[in-house]
TORKE-769504 format. One record per residue (C-alpha): residue in one letter; x, y, z. Coordinates in steps of 0.2 Angstrom, whole numbers, m for minus. Each point is the difference from the previous one (the first is absolute). Layout:
+--------+-------+-------+-------+
! residu !    c1 !    c2 !    c3 !
+--------+-------+-------+-------+
!      a !     X !     Y !     Z !
...
+--------+-------+-------+-------+
This chain:
+--------+-------+-------+-------+
! residu !    c1 !    c2 !    c3 !
+--------+-------+-------+-------+
!      m !   126 !    74 !   m29 !
!      t !    m2 !     8 !   m19 !
!      v !     2 !   m10 !   m15 !
!      n !    m2 !     7 !   m19 !
!      l !   m11 !   m10 !   m10 !
!      v !    m6 !    11 !   m15 !
!      s !     7 !    15 !     0 !
!      s !     7 !    14 !    11 !
!      r !   m19 !     6 !     1 !
!      s !    m5 !   m18 !     7 !
!      h !     6 !    m9 !    16 !
!      i !    m5 !   m13 !    14 !
!      r !     2 !     6 !    18 !
!      h !    m6 !    m7 !    18 !
!      i !   m15 !     8 !     6 !
!      d !     2 !    16 !    11 !
!      p !   m14 !     0 !    11 !
!      q !     3 !    19 !     5 !
!      q !    m3 !     4 !   m20 !
!      d !    m9 !   m13 !    m9 !
!      l !   m15 !    m4 !     9 !
!      t !   m13 !    10 !    m8 !
!      a !     6 !    m6 !   m18 !
!      v !     1 !   m17 !     5 !
!      a !   m18 !    m1 !     6 !
!      d !    m5 !    11 !   m16 !
!      l !     8 !   m13 !   m10 !
!      i !    m8 !   m16 !    10 !
!      e !   m17 !     8 !    m2 !
!      l !     1 !     5 !   m18 !
!      c !     7 !   m19 !    m3 !
!      f !   m12 !   m10 !    11 !
!      s !   m15 !    10 !     7 !
!      p !   m15 !    m9 !   m10 !
!      n !     4 !   m16 !     8 !
!      m !     7 !     7 !    17 !
!      d !    m8 !    m8 !    16 !
!      p !    m5 !    11 !    15 !
!      d !    17 !    m6 !     9 !
!      g !    10 !     6 !   m16 !
!      r !    m9 !    16 !     2 !
!      v !     5 !     2 !    17 !
!      y !    18 !    m3 !    m5 !
!      l !    m1 !    15 !   m13 !
!      q !    m8 !    10 !    15 !
!      r !    16 !    m5 !    12 !
!      l !    12 !     4 !   m16 !
!      r !    m8 !    17 !    m1 !
!      q !     0 !     4 !    19 !
!      a !    18 !    m4 !     2 !
!      a !     4 !    11 !   m14 !
!      r !   m10 !    14 !     7 !
!      r !    11 !    m2 !    15 !
!      g !    16 !    m1 !   m10 !
!      g !     2 !   m18 !     0 !
!      g !     1 !    m2 !    18 !
!      g !    m3 !   m17 !     7 !
!      m !    m3 !   m11 !   m17 !
!      k !    14 !   m11 !     0 !
!      l !    m2 !    m4 !   m20 !
!      q !    12 !    m9 !   m11 !
!      g !     0 !    m1 !   m17 !
!      l !     6 !     7 !   m17 !
!      v !    m7 !    13 !   m12 !
!      w !     5 !     3 !   m20 !
!      v !     2 !    19 !    m1 !
!      e !    m3 !     8 !   m19 !
!      d !     5 !    18 !     0 !
!      d !    m2 !     2 !    19 !
!      r !   m18 !    m8 !     0 !
!      i !    m3 !   m17 !     7 !
!      v !    m7 !   m11 !   m13 !
!      g !     3 !   m18 !     7 !
!      n !    m1 !    m6 !    18 !
!      l !     5 !   m16 !     9 !
!      t !    m2 !    m3 !    20 !
!      i !     9 !   m12 !     9 !
!      i !    m7 !    m7 !    15 !
!      p !    12 !   m10 !    13 !
!      f !    m6 !   m16 !    11 !
!      h !    10 !   m11 !    11 !
!      e !    m4 !   m19 !    m1 !
!      g !     9 !    m5 !    16 !
!      s !    19 !     7 !    m4 !
!      r !    m5 !     1 !   m18 !
!      l !    m1 !    16 !    m9 !
!      l !   m13 !    m1 !   m14 !
!      h !    m5 !    14 !   m10 !
!      l !   m19 !     2 !    m9 !
!      i !     1 !    12 !   m16 !
!      a !   m17 !     9 !     0 !
!      n !    m8 !    16 !   m10 !
!      v !     9 !    m1 !   m16 !
!      a !    m7 !    13 !    m9 !
!      v !     5 !    10 !   m17 !
!      a !    m9 !    14 !    m7 !
!      p !   m10 !    m4 !   m16 !
!      d !    11 !    11 !   m10 !
!      f !    15 !    m7 !     5 !
!      r !    m6 !   m19 !    m2 !
!      g !     9 !   m12 !   m12 !
!      q !    17 !     7 !     3 !
!      g !     7 !   m13 !    14 !
!      i !    m3 !    11 !    12 !
!      a !    m8 !   m13 !    13 !
!      k !    14 !   m13 !    m5 !
!      a !    12 !    12 !     4 !
!      l !    m7 !     4 !    17 !
!      t !    m2 !   m17 !     5 !
!      s !    17 !    m5 !    m6 !
!      h !     7 !    13 !    10 !
!      a !   m11 !    m5 !    15 !
!      l !     9 !   m18 !    m1 !
!      q !    17 !     8 !     0 !
!      y !    m5 !     9 !    16 !
!      s !    m8 !   m14 !     7 !
!      r !    16 !   m10 !    m3 !
!      k !    10 !    14 !     9 !
!      v !    m9 !     0 !    17 !
!      g !    m1 !   m18 !     1 !
!      a !   m18 !    m5 !    m5 !
!      r !    m1 !   m19 !    m3 !
!      e !   m16 !     0 !   m10 !
!      v !   m10 !    13 !   m10 !
!      w !   m19 !    m1 !    m4 !
!      l !   m12 !     8 !    m8 !
!      q !   m20 !    m2 !    m6 !
!      v !    m5 !     3 !   m18 !
!      k !   m17 !    m1 !    m6 !
!      r !    m2 !   m17 !    m9 !
!      e !    m5 !     6 !   m16 !
!      n !    13 !    14 !    m2 !
!      d !    11 !   m12 !   m12 !
!      a !    13 !    15 !    m4 !
!      a !     4 !     2 !    17 !
!      i !     0 !   m19 !     4 !
!      g !    13 !    m1 !   m15 !
!      m !    10 !    13 !     5 !
!      y !     1 !    m6 !    19 !
!      t !     4 !   m17 !    m7 !
!      h !    13 !     6 !   m11 !
!      l !    11 !     8 !    16 !
!      g !    m2 !   m16 !     9 !
!      f !   m15 !    m2 !    10 !
!      e !    m9 !   m16 !     1 !
!      q !   m19 !    m2 !     2 !
!      d !    m5 !    m6 !    18 !
!      h !   m20 !     1 !     1 !
!      c !   m16 !     9 !    m4 !
!      l !   m12 !     5 !    11 !
!      d !   m16 !     8 !    m3 !
!      v !    m6 !    16 !    10 !
!      w !   m17 !     2 !     4 !
!      k !    m9 !    15 !     5 !
!      k !   m17 !     4 !     8 !
!      e !    m6 !    19 !     3 !
!      a !    m5 !     8 !    15 !
!      r !   m18 !    m2 !     8 !
!      l !   m10 !    12 !     8 !
!      a !   m14 !   m10 !     5 !
!      l !     2 !   m11 !    14 !
!      k !    m8 !   m16 !    m5 !
!      d !    m4 !    m6 !   m17 !
!      p !   m13 !   m13 !     0 !
!      h !     7 !    m7 !   m16 !
!      l !    15 !    m5 !     6 !
!      s !    m8 !   m15 !    10 !
!      l !     3 !   m17 !    m9 !
!      p !   m10 !   m15 !    10 !
!      l !    12 !   m12 !     4 !
!      s !    m3 !   m18 !    m3 !
!      g !    m3 !   m13 !    14 !
!      a !    18 !    m6 !    m2 !
!      r !     8 !    17 !     1 !
!      e !     3 !    11 !    16 !
!      i !    10 !    18 !     3 !
!      r !     8 !     0 !    16 !
!      n !    13 !    11 !     8 !
!      r !    17 !    m7 !    m2 !
!      v !     6 !   m13 !    14 !
!      l !    17 !    m5 !     5 !
!      a !    m2 !   m17 !    m8 !
!      d !    m2 !     9 !   m17 !
!      w !    16 !     8 !    m1 !
!      k !    12 !   m15 !    m6 !
!      l !   m12 !    m1 !   m18 !
!      q !    m2 !    19 !    m1 !
!      k !    20 !     2 !     3 !
!      e !     2 !   m13 !   m14 !
!      w !   m10 !     7 !   m12 !
!      l !     4 !    20 !     3 !
!      e !    19 !    m8 !    m5 !
!      r !    m8 !    m6 !   m17 !
!      n !   m10 !    16 !    m3 !
!      y !    13 !    10 !     3 !
!      p !    18 !    m5 !    m3 !
!      p !    11 !     1 !    15 !
!      a !    15 !     6 !   m11 !
!      t !   m10 !    17 !    m3 !
!      r !    m8 !     3 !    16 !
!      w !    14 !    12 !     7 !
!      y !   m12 !    14 !   m11 !
!      s !   m17 !    m5 !     7 !
!      p !    m8 !    13 !    13 !
!      m !    m5 !   m14 !    10 !
!      e !    14 !   m12 !    10 !
!      f !   m10 !   m17 !    m2 !
!      g !     7 !    m4 !    17 !
!      n !   m11 !    11 !     8 !
!      f !   m14 !   m10 !    m6 !
!      s !     6 !   m16 !    12 !
!      p !   m11 !    m2 !    17 !
!      w !    15 !     0 !     8 !
!      a !     3 !    19 !    m5 !
!      w !    m9 !     7 !    14 !
!      l !    14 !    m7 !    11 !
!      d !    12 !    14 !    m4 !
!      p !    m6 !    16 !     6 !
!      i !     9 !    10 !   m13 !
!      r !   m11 !    m6 !   m14 !
!      w !   m17 !     2 !     9 !
!      l !    m3 !    17 !   m10 !
!      n !     1 !    m9 !   m16 !
!      l !   m10 !   m13 !     5 !
!      m !   m15 !    10 !     5 !
!      a !    m2 !     5 !   m19 !
!      l !    m2 !   m16 !    m4 !
!      i !   m17 !   m11 !    m3 !
!      h !     1 !   m18 !    m4 !
!      h !   m16 !   m11 !    m7 !
!      s !     0 !   m18 !    m4 !
!      l !   m11 !   m11 !   m11 !
!      c !    m3 !   m18 !     4 !
!      a !    m8 !   m11 !   m14 !
!      d !    m5 !   m17 !     7 !
!      g !     8 !     1 !    17 !
!      e !    17 !     4 !    m9 !
!      l !    10 !    17 !    m2 !
!      a !    m3 !     7 !   m17 !
!      a !     7 !    18 !     2 !
!      v !     4 !    14 !     9 !
!      l !     0 !    19 !    m2 !
!      s !     9 !    12 !     9 !
!      c !    m1 !    19 !    m1 !
!      q !    12 !    13 !     3 !
!      r !    m6 !    16 !     6 !
!      t !    12 !    14 !    m3 !
!      a !     2 !    18 !     1 !
!      l !     1 !     3 !   m19 !
!      r !   m14 !     2 !   m10 !
!      t !    m3 !   m20 !    m3 !
!      d !    m1 !   m14 !     9 !
!      n !     8 !   m15 !    m6 !
!      l !    m9 !   m19 !    m2 !
!      y !     9 !   m17 !     1 !
!      l !    m5 !   m16 !    m5 !
!      a !     7 !   m16 !     6 !
!      l !    m8 !   m16 !   m10 !
!      p !     6 !   m13 !   m13 !
!      e !    m3 !     0 !   m16 !
!      s !   m16 !   m11 !    m5 !
!      p !   m15 !    m2 !    m9 !
!      a !    m9 !    10 !    15 !
!      e !    12 !    13 !     1 !
!      d !   m12 !    12 !    m8 !
!      e !   m14 !    m3 !     9 !
!      n !    11 !     0 !    17 !
!      v !     6 !    17 !    m5 !
!      e !   m16 !     8 !    m4 !
!      v !    m9 !    m6 !    16 !
!      l !    15 !     5 !    13 !
!      l !     1 !    18 !   m10 !
!      r !   m21 !     4 !     0 !
!      y !     0 !    m7 !    19 !
!      f !    17 !    11 !     6 !
!      l !   m10 !    15 !   m11 !
!      q !   m16 !    m2 !     8 !
!      e !     6 !    m3 !    19 !
!      s !    18 !     8 !     1 !
!      w !     3 !    13 !   m13 !
!      s !     4 !    17 !     6 !
!      g !    m6 !     7 !   m16 !
!      k !    19 !     6 !    m7 !
!      p !     6 !    m4 !   m16 !
!      l !     7 !   m19 !     0 !
!      t !    15 !    m7 !    m9 !
!      a !     2 !   m18 !    m3 !
!      e !    15 !    m9 !    m7 !
!      y !    m2 !   m18 !    m8 !
!      p !     9 !   m12 !   m10 !
!      a !    m3 !     6 !   m20 !
!      g !   m16 !   m10 !    m7 !
!      r !    m6 !    m8 !    15 !
!      a !   m18 !     4 !    10 !
!      a !    m3 !    13 !   m14 !
!      r !   m18 !    m4 !     0 !
!      g !    m3 !     0 !    19 !
!      f !     9 !    19 !     1 !
!      e !   m11 !     6 !   m13 !
!      n !   m16 !    m8 !     7 !
!      a !     4 !     9 !    17 !
!      g !     1 !    16 !   m10 !
!      f !    20 !     2 !    m3 !
!      r !     8 !     7 !   m14 !
!      l !    16 !    m5 !    m9 !
!      a !    11 !    14 !     3 !
!      r !    15 !    m9 !    m9 !
!      t !    11 !   m16 !    m1 !
!      l !    18 !     4 !     5 !
!      l !    15 !    m9 !    m5 !
!      w !    14 !    m3 !    13 !
!      m !    18 !     1 !    m7 !
!      r !    15 !    m1 !     8 !
!      i !    20 !     0 !    m2 !
!      k !    14 !    m7 !    10 !
!      i !    14 !    12 !     1 !
+--------+-------+-------+-------+
């Protein structure tokens, strides 16, 4: 599908993996390189590798804006299924600096919504930096609604095996142990609060794998062996659970299950420091957490706030 938007020299069309991958990779790198995390760079590397193979094996959906035979705008469409429902995630919305302010991003998003309706998607989601008022305004004008905000915390790779400065003495009222069966009920409840169920379809982790009963399913065993769980108890009661997902990517993922409380910062810091000292492989780490919560705990454990993402969605 090609739609003339400005002149005979400019149009929107679907991405052609056989000819567009190098140009799309160049555009994404140009627009996002300063803030790109290790997994983003791996994605770029895969795009370029697929381009050298002529696009073979790269199932990339999306739209590009072409100006005088040059790709100056890009939008990626990532399909997901939640049961029988088809959902689309819009990502990598990028416009070359010389072409910004002309409505290209809005046109790409509008055409993506038309395509999603055509193929039967029920909802379309996207992420945008919370401070990007212009983009938020544009998406709101197109009908997107704000859903929730997550802080994205990062910790760089570690070369040394142990860092004595990571240890944080526990008071007599606190202890850290491996998770036990009885912890799962509260852990599940806290996970559902901190990571909204309505958006869990995009997560690299299926929280059903966190259940102690998941070991009854042999199909899950490979995923379960990549998980580590540590529980923090205070005054004999469960206070928090930290789960680590070791991945084949450059970055491992952390998930924190605990309630919002006056002790939240301290509980997060204690658990993170314990994990870093006792269970960290040394790979870069990523942790998403509800925006504005436990910031001091993350910072005291050596994490930096990479960005705050606003999730927006539209039902179509």
